[in-house]
N, C-alpha and C positions, 0 to 999 in steps of 0.2 A: 941633518943639517938645511939639506934643499928644501924639507918642508918648513922650517924655522924661518929662514931666507922668504921662501914662497910667503908665509903670516906676515912677518912683521913689512916685506914690501909693498904687500894688500895693503895693510896697515898706515901707510903711510901714502899709500896712494890716496886711499879713502880720505887721512886726513889734509893734505894737498888739496883735493880738491873741494871736503868741505871749508878749510878756512879762506880759500878763493872765493867762495859763495859767501860764506857772512864774515870775514874779517874786516869788512868795511862797517860792520854796522856800528861798532863801537871804538868808540874815539882814540881809546890807547892804543888800539893795535891796527888802523886805518894805513901808518905809513909801513908798515909790516906786511900789510895784505898787496900794498901798490906795488911791493918789491917785489911779492911771490906773485903777481898777477904780470908783470914785468917778465919775471922768469920763465912764468911758464909758457908766456907768446912768445920770446928770444927761444925756448925748446920748443914750440909747434913751429915756429918759419924755421927754425934749421936743421930738422928732423924732415921736414917738407922735401930738403933737395933727395932722401934714400927714402924716404916712408908714404909721404902724402902729405896732405897738410893736415895739421891737425895733430898730428904723430908725436906725441911725447917722450922723453929721455926714460920716464920712469914705466910706461907701459915697453919700452924697447926692455928694461929689465929683466920686466916682472915676467912677459913675453918667454923668455931665453932661459929665465927659472924655470916656468912652466911647463916648457920644451924640454928642460931635464930630468924632469921630473915624469914624462911621457905624456904630459898630458897638450894633445893637438887639436881640440874642438874650441879653440878660443875664438871669440868674435874678433872682429877686424878692430876695435877701439876698447877701452877699457871700460869706458861709461855703458857699451851695450854689456860685458859681463857681469859689471854693477848692477844693472838692471834686471839678467838674469838670475843672480844670485840671490837681490832680494827680492823681488815678485815671480821671478821664474818666468819671465816675455823673453824670446831673444828676439830683440824690437829689433826692426830693418838698419843698418848701416848709416841710411841717406837720413832717417830718424836720430839716431844716436850722435849723429855728428852734427846735426843742425841745433839738435837741444843744446850740446855744448856750444855751439861756436855765437848761440842766440843767447843763454847763461853765462857765460864768459863777457859779451859783448854789453850787456845789462851791470855786472857785475864790475868792470872795468870801469863803461862809466861814472855807475855811482861812486867808485872808490876815487877816483878822480875829479869829482865835483863837490864831494864832501871832505879830500885834502886840502883841494884850493882854496875852501869855503873854513877849514881850520887855520890855513895860513893864512891866509888876510884878516882873521879874526885875529891872531898872535900879533900879527903887524900892528894892528889897530890898537891891544893892547900894548906894545910896545912902547909907540906913541904917546899915551898915555902919561 
């Protein structure tokens, strides 16, 4: 049962990251993307009090399940685990944290800008 929970949570975590990174590209998903980016930011800020800046509640659940499975060699963050699992590189924590932060900032800026543009366009269309 723990293996199933681990696999499902890992897949969900990858899906959340994927949607955070790509969801702003398509107009129909932009509002949901902005909402998920906000939830991610909220988690990062809330979890910072206990685990440090940029720590996600999904990572906390993932590490808890993996620890109960006897896996104790996890890196400090999920992005590092993902990089290790995909390409086999044990990336330094400072690199993975900076990568996650800069990709997040870029995606949030794109999502905010495009959602604002869409909102302004819909206002103009409603006035016409």
